[in-house]
C-alpha positions in Angstrom: 86.0 97.1 83.6 84.9 100.6 82.5 84.6 103.4 85.1 80.6 103.2 84.9 80.9 99.6 86.0 79.9 98.5 89.4 83.0 97.3 91.3 81.9 94.4 93.7 84.3 92.9 96.2 83.2 90.4 98.5 84.7 89.3 101.7 84.0 86.0 103.4 85.0 85.5 106.7 85.6 82.1 108.1 82.7 80.9 110.7 85.6 79.7 112.9 86.9 83.2 113.2 90.5 84.6 113.2 93.0 83.9 115.7 90.5 82.0 117.7 87.8 84.7 117.8 84.4 83.9 116.8 83.3 85.6 113.8 79.7 85.4 112.1 80.2 84.7 108.4 79.3 87.9 106.6 79.5 89.6 103.1 80.3 93.0 102.4 80.4 94.9 99.1 82.4 97.9 98.1 80.4 100.9 96.6 80.6 101.5 92.6 83.6 103.7 91.7 82.6 107.1 90.7 85.7 109.0 89.2 84.1 112.4 89.6 83.9 111.9 93.3 87.3 110.2 94.1 89.4 112.9 94.9 93.0 113.4 94.8 95.9 111.6 96.6 99.2 113.2 96.9 102.3 111.2 97.9 105.6 112.8 99.1 108.2 110.1 98.6 111.4 111.0 100.5 113.0 107.7 101.4 115.6 106.2 99.4 115.2 102.6 100.6 114.0 99.9 98.5 111.2 99.0 101.0 109.6 102.3 100.6 109.3 102.2 96.8 107.1 99.1 96.8 104.0 100.7 98.7 104.6 103.9 96.4 104.0 101.8 93.5 101.1 99.9 95.0 99.3 103.1 96.4 99.8 105.3 93.1 98.6 102.3 91.0 95.5 101.7 93.2 94.6 105.3 93.6 95.1 105.8 89.9 92.9 102.8 89.1 90.3 104.0 91.5 89.8 107.3 89.3 91.7 109.3 91.8 94.1 112.4 90.7 97.5 111.2 91.9 100.5 113.6 92.3 103.9 112.3 93.4 106.6 114.5 94.8 110.0 112.9 95.0 112.6 114.4 97.2 115.5 113.4 99.4 117.3 110.3 98.7 114.2 108.9 97.0 115.3 111.1 94.0 118.2 108.3 93.4 115.5 105.8 92.4 114.4 108.1 89.6 117.6 108.7 87.9 118.6 107.1 84.5 121.8 106.1 86.1 120.9 102.5 87.7 120.8 102.6 91.6 121.0 99.7 94.0 118.4 101.0 96.4 119.3 99.6 99.8 116.9 98.0 102.2 117.3 99.1 105.8 119.8 97.2 107.6 117.5 95.9 110.1 115.8 94.0 107.6 118.6 92.1 106.1 117.5 88.8 107.2 114.1 89.4 105.5 114.9 90.7 102.1 115.4 87.4 100.4 112.2 85.9 101.7 110.4 89.1 100.7 111.8 89.0 97.1 110.8 85.3 96.9 107.4 86.1 98.2 106.8 88.8 95.6 108.1 86.7 92.9 106.0 83.8 93.8 103.0 86.0 94.1 103.7 87.8 90.7 103.9 91.2 92.3 105.2 93.6 89.7 108.3 95.9 90.4 107.5 99.3 92.0 108.5 101.1 88.6 106.0 98.9 86.6 103.3 99.7 89.1 104.1 103.3 88.9 104.3 103.2 85.1 100.7 101.7 85.2 99.6 104.5 87.4 101.0 107.1 85.1 99.1 105.5 82.2 96.0 106.5 84.1 97.1 109.8 84.6 99.3 110.0 87.7 101.9 112.8 87.7 105.6 112.4 89.2 107.5 115.6 90.0 111.2 115.8 91.2 111.8 118.3 93.9 113.9 121.3 92.4 115.7 122.3 95.7 116.9 118.6 96.3 117.6 117.8 92.6 119.9 121.1 92.6 121.5 120.0 96.0 122.4 116.8 94.5 123.7 118.1 91.3 120.7 116.5 89.0 118.9 118.2 86.1 115.7 117.1 84.5 117.6 115.2 81.8 119.2 113.3 84.6 115.9 111.4 85.5 114.0 108.6 83.9 111.0 109.7 81.7 108.6 109.0 84.4 109.4 112.2 86.0 106.9 114.6 84.5 108.8 117.7 85.8 111.0 119.3 88.4 109.1 121.5 90.4 109.3 123.4 93.7 107.6 122.6 97.0 105.1 125.6 96.4 103.8 124.2 93.2 103.4 120.6 94.5 101.5 122.1 97.6 99.1 123.9 95.1 98.5 120.7 93.2 97.8 118.8 96.4 95.3 121.3 97.6 92.2 119.9 98.8 93.4 116.2 98.6 94.9 113.6 100.9 98.6 113.5 101.5 100.8 110.7 102.7 104.6 110.5 103.1 106.6 107.7 102.2 
């Protein structure tokens, strides 16, 4: 589908409703995608746990596919997930009993790994920046990062890139 095409998403709600609520069957369509009017999404990725990398990939990929300008600022312990040295990103301890089910469900649903989704977002123009201050604190140089890191920049540079857009924290 090209950017000039109309994207039509249809939702059919069951007549019996959800959770016992009576819902009238209805159909809704999403408006056509217009890249020039889609804006900008900036994501500040600071968590270093595996469960946070999944929504990073999903949101970056979705926003880029919608024609949005996507900027990602990686800081804190999230930097570990972007280094060339293999990192086993931990899941939060409170979710230990859910991890295997999540992994099985993602595999059964053919959900791509977070870094594949982010790679697709980059193919559509997304930019990924490492925080210069945290990289220095952690002893990391630009050559220590995977090629998906476009540059190592300071917070002020990222804030300028993010101006007049929506910013979310993960």
